[in-house]
C-alpha positions, -999 to +999 in steps of 0.1 A: +615-157-098+623-171-064+591-156-049+569-171-076+585-205-073+583-206-035+547-194-034+537-219-060+552-249-041+538-237-009+503-234-024+507-269-039+515-284-006+485-267+010+462-277-018+470-314-018+481-322+017+474-295+044+437-285+040+412-295+066+400-321+041+430-326+018+425-342-016+453-366-006+460-373+031+496-383+039+495-393+075+529-409+075+545-378+058+524-351+076+552-339+098+578-335+071+552-318+048+545-293+075+582-287+080+587-280+043+557-257+043+571-238+073+605-234+056+589-221+024+569-196+046+602-183+060+617-179+025+586-162+013+585-138+042+621-129+037+615-122+000+583-102+007+601-079+031+632-075+012+648-050-011+672-066-035+705-050-045+705-060-082+741-054-087+749-080-061+758-112-078+757-133-046+721-123-039+712-131-075+727-166-071+708-171-038+675-162-054+682-184-084+689-213-061+657-207-042+638-207-075+654-239-088+649-258-056+612-248-054+605-254-091+622-288-092+605-300-060+571-290-072+576-306-105+586-339-089+557-338-064+531-331-091+545-359-113+541-384-085+506-371-077+496-376-113+506-412-111+487-417-078+455-401-090+456-419-124+465-453-110+441-481-121+438-518-123+454-546-103+487-527-099+471-496-084+480-504-048+516-512-057+520-480-078+505-458-051+528-473-024+559-468-047+548-432-053+544-425-016+579-437-009+592-415-037+572-385-023+588-390+011+622-389-005+613-357-024+599-341+008+631-350+027+654-336+001+634-304-002+635-299+035+673-303+036+677-279+007+654-252+022+671-257+056+704-249+039+689-218+023+675-206+056+710-210+071+726-189+043+701-161+050+706-163+088+744-162+084+741-131+062+721-114+090+748-119+116+776-095+124+784-062+142+759-044+121+730-066+110+716-040+086+750-033+070+757-070+066+723-076+051+729-046+028+762-061+016+745-094+008+718-077-010+689-085+014+674-059+037+649-072+062+628-041+062+593-032+050+592-028+012+589+007-002+566-005-029+533-016-012+505-031-033+472-014-037+452+000-008+435-029+009+402-010+010+403-005-028+374-023-045+380-053-067+382-032-099+410-017-119+408+021-124+429+046-142+446+065-114+463+099-116+496+081-120+485+060-149+464+082-172+494+090-192+496+053-202+461+051-217+461+050-255+433+074-259+433+092-225+468+106-224+474+143-219+498+155-245+528+174-232+551+192-255+534+182-287+509+210-292+526+222-323+527+187-338+490+181-328+480+213-346+501+204-377+485+169-380+450+183-375+456+209-402+469+183-427+440+160-420+411+185-420+421+218-434+443+210-464+426+219-496+435+187-515+404+167-525+423+135-532+432+109-506+462+120-485+485+099-463+502+116-434+530+099-415+542+104-380+577+090-375+599+087-344+617+063-321+599+039-297+585+056-266+585+091-281+547+094-282+536+085-318+505+065-307+496+090-280+496+118-306+476+098-331+451+089-304+447+126-295+440+133-332+416+104-335+393+115-307+395+153-314+360+167-318+370+185-350+380+151-365+350+131-353+326+156-367+344+160-400+349+124-411+319+101-417+338+070-408+369+063-387+390+032-382+421+023-362+444-007-366+477-015-348+500-035-371+532-043-351+561-063-363+542-095-365+510-091-384+486-109-406+467-091-434+435-109-426+436-096-390+443-061-402+414-062-425+391-077-399+400-050-375+393-022-400+360-037-411+350-040-374+355-002-370+334+008-401+307-019-402+279-025-377+277-061-388+300-088-373+293-113-401+318-097-425+346-101-400+343-139-397+358-146-432+394-159-436+394-150-473+418-121-477+404-110-511+368-111-498+377-091-467+396-065-488+366-061-512+342-058-482+364-030-466+366-011-499+328-012-504+323+000-468+346+030-475+334+038-510+318+072-512+325+080-475+349+106-462+370+085-439+400+086-416+421+055-412+448+053-385+475+026-392+495+026-360+530+011-355+536-002-390+571-017-396+573-027-432+565-015-467+550-049-474+524-043-447+514-010-462+512-025-497+490-053-485+462-030-475+466+003-494+444-008-523+415-012-500+413+026-495+393+042-523+401+077-535+368+094-542+382+130-541+362+137-509+391+146-486+396+112-470+428+108-450+451+081-437+473+087-406+502+063-402+528+059-374+561+042-377+596+040-362+611+036-397+615+067-418+617+045-449+582+032-443+568+066-434+583+082-466+571+054-488+535+057-476+533+095-473+517+114-501+546+139-502+576+150-482+557+176-463+532+150-452+558+136-427+557+148-391+589+140-371+585+137-334+615+151-315+625+148-279+609+170-253+629+200-241+637+206-205+604+225-197+583+200-215+600+171-198+595+186-163+558+193-171+553+157-181+570+145-149+547+167-128+516+155-147+524+120-138+528+129-102+497+150-103+513+179-086+539+207-093+551+214-057+579+193-042+603+198-013+634+215-028+657+185-023+632+161-041+626+187-068+663+188-076+666+151-076+636+148-099+650+174-123+683+156-124+665+123-133+643+140-159+675+155-175+690+120-177+659+107-196+670+129-225+634+141-234+620+106-240+584+106-228+582+069-220+613+070-198+600+101-180+566+086-174+580+054-160+606+070-137+580+094-124+555+066-118+583+047-100+592+076-078+555+082-070+555+048-054+588+053-036+591+065+000+602+101+002+637+095+015+667+112-001+688+081-002+662+061-021+655+088-046+692+092-052+695+055-058+669+059-086+688+088-101+721+069-101+704+040-121+694+062-150+724+065-173+735+068-210+719+084-241+682+084-247+680+047-257+703+036-228+685+059-204+651+044-215+665+008-211+679+016-176+646+031-166+627+001-178+650-023-159+648-001-128+610-001-129+610-039-131+636-044-104+617-022-080+585-041-083+572-059-053+578-096-056+542-107-063+540-081-091+571-093-109+557-126-120+525-108-130+546-084-152+565-112-168+533-131-176+525-104-202+551-122-224+527-150-232+505-125-252+514-112-286+526-077-292+499-050-290+473-076-279+446-062-257+440-085-228+406-085-210+412-077-173+387-102-160+405-130-179+440-119-168+432-119-131+417-154-134+448-166-152+471-152-126+450-168-099+453-202-116+491-201-122+499-204-086+525-176-082+501-155-060+488-162-025+455-154-008+461-130+021+441-109+045+408-126+038+412-119+000+408-146-026+434-151-053+415-130-079+413-101-055+450-103-049+456-105-087+435-074-091+457-055-067+488-066-085+474-054-118+464-021-102+500-017-090+513-022-126+488+003-139+498+029-112+535+024-122+527+030-159+541-004-168+510-014-187+488+006-211+451+011-205+430-001-234+391+000-232+373+014-203+337+010-191+313+039-187+324+045-151+362+044-157+369+008-148+395-007-171+382-035-193+414-043-213+451-038-208+481-040-231+519-034-229+541-010-248+564-030-271+596-017-254+583-030-221+573-062-237+608-066-250+621-063-214+593-087-203+604-114-228+640-109-220+636-113-183+611-142-186+636-161-208+664-154-184+643-168-156+635-199-177+598-190-174+587-187-211+590-203-245+574-186-274+571-210-303+561-208-340+580-179-355+604-187-384+605-224-385+603-255-406+585-286-396+602-317-383+584-349-377+586-361-341+561-388-340+526-377-329+527-342-344+551-320-363+574-299-342+581-263-353+618-254-350+634-220-353+657-218-383+685-210-360+694-229-329+667-254-336+684-280-314+684-257-284+648-245-286+633-270-262+665-279-243+651-263-211+617-268-196+597-236-191+564-234-172+548-210-197+544-218-234+530-193-259+521-204-294+525-179-323+494-177-346+516-190-374+523-222-355+502-251-368+514-279-346+522-285-309+555-303-301+553-333-278+585-351-287+607-332-262+605-344-226+605-308-213+570-305-228+557-330-203+565-305-176+551-271-185+523-255-166+504-233-191+496-233-228+485-202-247+474-191-282+453-160-289+446-169-326+431-200-341+456-227-346+452-262-360+455-287-333+451-324-324+430-322-292+444-355-279+478-339-276+467-321-244+467-354-225+505-357-229+511-325-208+504-340-174+514-309-153+492-285-172+475-259-149+463-234-176+450-240-211+440-208-229+436-214-266+417-206-298+414-237-319+409-240-357+406-273-375+418-304-357+420-340-366+388-355-378+390-383-353+389-360-323+352-360-313+357-356-276+375-332-253+388-358-228+412-345-201+415-374-176+453-371-175+452-334-165+446-337-128+464-304-120+442-283-144+430-251-129+420-230-158+406-242-191+395-217-218+389-230-254+375-209-282+365-231-312+363-218-347+333-224-369+353-250-389+354-273-358+329-301-359+309-314-330+330-318-298+316-336-268+328-324-234+339-352-212+347-342-176+370-358-152+370-351-115+392-320-117+397-313-080+418-282-088+397-266-115+389-229-109+376-217-143+361-237-171+353-217-202+344-232-237+331-212-266+320-226-299+288-237-317+299-273-320+302-280-283+280-307-267+274-310-230+249-334-216+233-331-181+252-361-167+285-345-176+275-310-164+266-324-129+303-335-125+311-298-117+299-305-082+329-327-077+352-297-085+354-281-050+375-251-061+354-242-092+345-205-094+336-199-130+317-222-154+309-209-189+299-231-218+286-210-248+264-236-265+228-245-266+216-243-229+226-272-207+207-286-178+222-290-143+209-310-114+212-296-079+241-308-059+237-329-028+259-305-008+263-267-007+290-254-031+303-221-017+330-213-043+309-212-075+303-176-085+295-178-122+275-202-144+264-197-181+243-207-200+217-227-180+184-238-194+154-220-177+141-253-163+172-255-140+162-223-122+149-241-091+150-233-055+168-265-048+197-255-071+200-219-060+200-227-023+231-249-029+251-220-045+248-193-018+277-171-031+265-169-067+273-136-084+269-140-121+243-161-140+234-166-176+201-182-186+193-192-221+162-208-237+160-225-270+155-207-303+120-222-306+106-209-273+070-202-284+055-217-253+085-216-230+072-197-200+088-208-167+082-202-131+120-203-125+124-165-126+106-163-093+132-185-077+158-158-082+145-146-048+170-171-034+200-155-051+207-127-026+243-122-036+237-121-074+252-091-091+250-098-128+222-115-147+218-122-184+187-138-199+184-150-235+154-163-254+133-169-223+096-159-226+091-140-193+059-128-176+065-107-146+033-087-140+015-114-120+044-128-101+039-113-067+077-108-064+089-083-037+107-062-063+116-032-042+128-051-011+142-086-009+142-095-046+178-095-061+189-068-036+225-068-049+218-070-087+238-043-105+237-054-141+208-069-161+209-080-197+178-092-215+180-107-250+148-116-269+127-121-238+093-109-252+086-088-222+059-062-225+072-026-221+049-022-191+070-048-171+099-023-171+079-007-142+088-038-121+124-040-132+128-003-124+120-011-088+152-032-084+170-013-056+206-013-068+204-018-106+231+003-123+232-012-158+203-023-180+207-037-215+176-044-236+185-063-268+152-069-287+139-077-253+105-061-253+073-065-273+054-035-285+061-001-299+057+022-269+074+025-236+057+048-211+077+050-179+062+054-145+071+077-116+102+071-096+118+041-114+154+032-119+167+052-090+203+039-093+205+033-130+237+047-146+238+031-180+208+022-203+213+004-236+184-003-259+186-022-292+152-026-309+139-022-344+103-022-332+107+006-306+088+037-318+075+058-290+091+068-257+073+088-231+092+096-199+074+111-170+085+124-136+120+119-122+128+087-140+165+078-143+177+105-118+214+094-119+217+082-155+251+088-170+251+069-203+222+064-228+229+042-258+204+035-286+213+009-313+192+000-343+162+021-331+153+029-367+117+038-360+122+059-328+118+095-338+131+113-307+145+110-272+121+126-247+132+162-239+129+154-202+163+138-204+176+174-204+167+175-167+190+147-158+221+166-146+242+135-143+239+126-180+274+124-197+269+106-230+243+099-256+255+073-281+234+066-312+242+038-337+222+030-368+194+054-359+174+081-377+186+116-381+156+130-362+168+110-332+202+126-335+185+160-337+166+154-305+199+143-288+216+175-298+186+195-286+190+178-251+227+187-253+219+224-261+194+225-233+219+211-208+245+236-220+221+264-213+220+252-177+258+253-176+264+216-181+292+213-207+300+177-199+273+160-221+287+144-252+266+132-282+282+106-304+267+089-335+275+062-362+256+051-392+228+077-390+199+073-415+190+105-434 
């Protein structure tokens, strides 16, 4: 990870010492800091433009030395900066002077070390044939064959033609037509009335999940079963999480999922399935115990309900299956099927003869394993069409199917551009099969420091390009997608995750704690040790720490834990909040917290001067927690969720002293925020503000604002504010959410169709008590693409007016009171998705929706059967016009 280490140190120097107004000027050391920065730029440029020969041990040693020099220098610099920023009292001047002397020594040593590295690289470039000498040393000063995403690509992740095969539910099955038909027959056409379990078994990467996904979304399945649910189990699982996931699929209520009581959750799931014809998919199950823990939740009502299970272990598949003929064995692809999959990934079937032959040779070496074929095809699609380069790939794929897959995985990783490698390894901080929100991931990467802003792009835009590169190479799996194809969540195949963990540990980047352990008291908290090698677990400092859900305590007894950069947990853990103050080099905290010590009443982070990203999610068990801010000069994203959080206006105003802050989200009762004395150009997101803060004075001081959440109080009977009119000063705003704010728009005099919110694309209204007639004004917003109305309007009838919502593509309405809908003229001319939830009194969708040729989906949840009938009538009408694309989906229909 030489590139990540060098980039991080270079960014730290710029952040603290080399900006136009640095947070810590060092006049006496300026020249030496600039010299070190220049050396790092040279090393970074060499790495960016290089191709590494990974069988070259000398080059590996050189990269390892670059990494260690950069990491050590940055650690020492940040420790001294912590001391300087936190110095207090009568010894402050003495301590700062001593730290400055030590900093100068650190800078001098780092310059000498990087000078030495530069000389090594320059020597390797000399000789009769510079290119040949460089090739022998493993470093080629040439443009990389693996560029990042197109610079003109928008800041969104999409499923490209190279990566659709990676999507869990959007893959095209190749070579499994027979198996697909067999599974469909066993699930739908078998005559058995009693509950049946069908098992799909096969090795990792052979396509079990892809086949199950094709079955799950097949129209003959979705129309046959009343309820469907999907849960991915994995090797590490908890029964409570499995039950919550299943309940979430079959219940419209989120309340039932909040319980931690296993028996209560099991009974709730059983009641939800009772009397229903259901299909349950249990994906990637590894043990008989996991099956036994949930099978009693599935009632057998002799109504042809079915369970589909996937596993690598035949023992598990046979144990769960109803009978021997209920097991489907997935075999390797034959030569034709393998080549067809290869061509599908490329998106073409025609190749120059020499490249076609190389491709067929590589495919043959993959031994019919779909994952290996997909990865190697994705790699070649990003490789320059030169015979030598393609042959190098072919020579790297060796061995039987398992060895071939392993070599392809390693090859795909080794061929990544340097910025993307650290991004790939970062997936190791997340648990197996965890779906990661894309927006969160790019913010985390931006905060970690291993990426650099280039070509007028900010760090999040660069991170987005790196993620797109991983998607295009099929190294990550696409999870959820939005209505327009943008990827919302991402995950990683477990074979790739194994590689990720292995490489991250080899690079001393990652410690995963909290698996099989017993507690040992180390003073402040208990330290979880692995049963084996317990004395080696924390012997080396790693910048990333991931805490397993089963870990109940955070270790602070080992000195290496003073030095890590990021702390992660994706499930609620019990935690003493004061422990955070011991980790002085923390940049990233991304945690879900359960019960902590009763004495912890305040989130106080004064010691964490390097903090860039803080995201805390607090469970309902957590008592009141008051947020206490420090002047976090480096903070980029501050996100706290939980009903017990307290933030007063004095503390909120401290965000103006965080010059790099981009995202501020506190999910509590609305907070107030006074306007800053200066313009803050970095802030893009704030939620949830009280309506009284919507002033011209505040909005003019955040000119680049893109996303805003406004929230009134629950008792807002008389809460009518003029603040909405001040949105005219938010010309860059793209997303706006308003909760519990009594709005009146009709008499406002706002220039709706011209200068009011000209860039607004997404509007969410929750309990705003708008009259339906005010939709006429909102329909005039020039670029509005998504509108969500959640109990937003008063009244029973919406009568649209001519020419509204010219750009609207997605409309979501949730309203129990909504009864009558009259659409006239060419309303919603480009609408793609219409979603109606809890519209129990709405009888029908206006037939004029049949004239909207762009319509792709009508989704109904918890609505009347007459509404579903009208949706199908619209579908039939469109089909008569030749539009076969419109889908109608429904859940929880009232008959």
